[in-house]
C-alpha positions as CSV (number, residue, x, y, z in Angstrom):
1,M,-37.8,4.4,-82.3
2,P,-34.2,4.6,-81.1
3,L,-32.3,5.7,-84.5
4,F,-34.8,8.7,-85.1
5,D,-33.9,9.6,-81.3
6,D,-30.3,9.5,-81.9
7,L,-30.3,11.6,-85.0
8,G,-32.6,13.9,-83.4
9,R,-30.0,14.2,-80.3
10,I,-27.3,14.7,-82.9
11,G,-29.1,17.4,-84.8
12,A,-29.6,19.2,-81.4
13,R,-26.1,19.1,-80.4
14,Y,-24.9,20.0,-84.0
15,K,-27.5,23.1,-83.8
16,Q,-26.0,24.0,-80.6
17,A,-22.6,23.6,-81.4
18,R,-22.9,25.6,-84.3
19,S,-25.0,28.4,-82.6
20,A,-22.1,28.7,-80.0
21,R,-19.3,29.0,-82.8
22,R,-21.4,31.7,-84.5
23,T,-21.7,33.8,-81.4
24,T,-17.9,33.4,-80.6
25,R,-16.9,35.0,-84.2
26,I,-19.5,37.6,-83.7
27,M,-18.1,38.4,-80.3
28,N,-14.4,38.3,-81.5
29,A,-15.4,40.4,-84.2
30,L,-16.2,43.3,-81.7
31,P,-13.8,46.1,-81.0
32,P,-12.0,45.2,-77.5
33,E,-13.5,48.1,-75.9
34,I,-17.2,46.6,-76.4
35,Q,-16.0,42.9,-75.6
36,R,-14.3,44.7,-72.2
37,D,-17.8,46.5,-71.8
38,L,-19.7,43.3,-72.2
39,A,-17.3,41.0,-70.1
40,W,-16.6,38.8,-72.9
41,N,-13.9,36.3,-72.6
42,P,-13.6,34.2,-75.2
43,P,-13.7,30.2,-74.8
44,S,-10.6,28.6,-75.1
45,S,-9.8,26.2,-78.2
46,L,-10.3,22.7,-78.1
47,M,-6.5,22.4,-78.7
48,A,-6.1,24.9,-76.0
49,S,-7.6,23.0,-73.9
50,I,-5.7,19.5,-74.7
51,Y,-2.7,21.4,-74.6
52,R,-3.2,22.6,-71.4
53,S,-4.4,19.1,-69.8
54,M,-1.1,17.6,-71.5
55,A,1.2,20.2,-69.7
56,T,-0.3,19.7,-66.4
57,A,0.1,16.1,-66.9
58,V,3.8,16.3,-67.4
59,R,4.4,18.7,-64.5
60,R,3.4,16.0,-61.8
């Protein structure tokens, strides 16, 4: 049934996003020395990416 397929996809997407947020929180909680050793570059936030896209659009 399409409804249950959609719910399953939504649930899987939510689980993946939740896992990514949890990983980001854990990695950001580590000391900077360990973050450097692991080559951790925190992903940019949604608002930062929106601002960046707006700033580049204004400059054109």
